[in-house]
C-alpha positions in Angstrom: 30.2 12.9 -6.7 27.2 12.1 -5.4 25.1 14.3 -8.1 26.5 13.4 -11.1 24.1 9.3 -9.8 21.0 11.6 -9.0 21.6 13.4 -12.6 22.0 9.4 -14.4 19.1 8.0 -12.7 17.5 11.1 -13.1 17.9 10.7 -17.2 17.8 6.6 -17.3 14.0 6.8 -15.6 13.0 10.0 -18.2 14.4 7.8 -20.7 12.9 4.6 -20.1 9.3 5.7 -19.3 8.8 9.5 -20.7 5.7 10.6 -20.6 4.1 6.6 -20.0 4.8 6.7 -16.6 1.5 8.9 -15.9 -0.2 5.9 -18.0 1.2 2.8 -15.7 1.8 4.7 -12.8 -1.1 5.8 -10.1 -0.6 8.7 -7.4 -1.8 8.3 -4.4 -2.6 11.9 -3.4 -6.2 14.1 -4.5 -4.3 16.9 -5.9 -4.5 16.7 -9.3 -1.7 18.7 -10.1 1.1 18.5 -7.9 4.3 20.9 -7.8 6.6 17.5 -8.7 6.3 15.1 -11.8 6.6 11.1 -11.5 10.2 10.9 -12.4 11.3 13.5 -9.6 9.9 10.5 -7.0 11.0 7.5 -9.1 14.6 9.9 -9.0 14.1 10.7 -5.3 13.0 6.5 -4.8 15.3 4.5 -6.7 18.7 7.7 -5.4 17.9 7.2 -1.8 18.0 3.1 -1.6 20.9 3.0 -4.4 23.2 5.3 -2.3 21.8 5.7 1.1 20.2 2.2 2.0 17.4 4.1 3.2 14.3 1.4 2.9 11.3 3.2 4.1 9.3 5.9 2.6 9.6 7.8 5.5 13.0 7.6 5.3 13.3 8.2 2.4 11.5 11.5 2.4 13.5 13.3 6.0 17.3 12.0 3.2 15.5 13.8 0.2 14.2 17.2 2.7 17.3 17.6 3.8 19.7 16.6 1.7 18.1 17.2 -1.7 16.0 20.3 -1.3 18.1 22.6 -3.7 17.5 19.5 -6.4 14.0 19.3 -5.8 12.2 21.9 -4.3 8.8 21.2 -4.5 
C-alpha cells in the first residue's frame, strides 16, 4: 500500500514542479551530474515525513537506504 503513496507523491512533485526545480533549488553538492533527480530527493523527503514521521535528514537517509533502495537505487 505504501508503494501507491510513494508513487502518488512522486507524480505530484513531477506534475507540480516539473523542470522548474533545477532553477529554484540549489543542490549543496560538488557533483555536477548526480545519479538521482531533484524529484526523487523531494519524494523521499516528503514520504519520510508524511508516512514515517522522520524529521531529521539522518533518519530519512537511513530509512531510504534500508527500505527504499529498490525504488531509488542511486
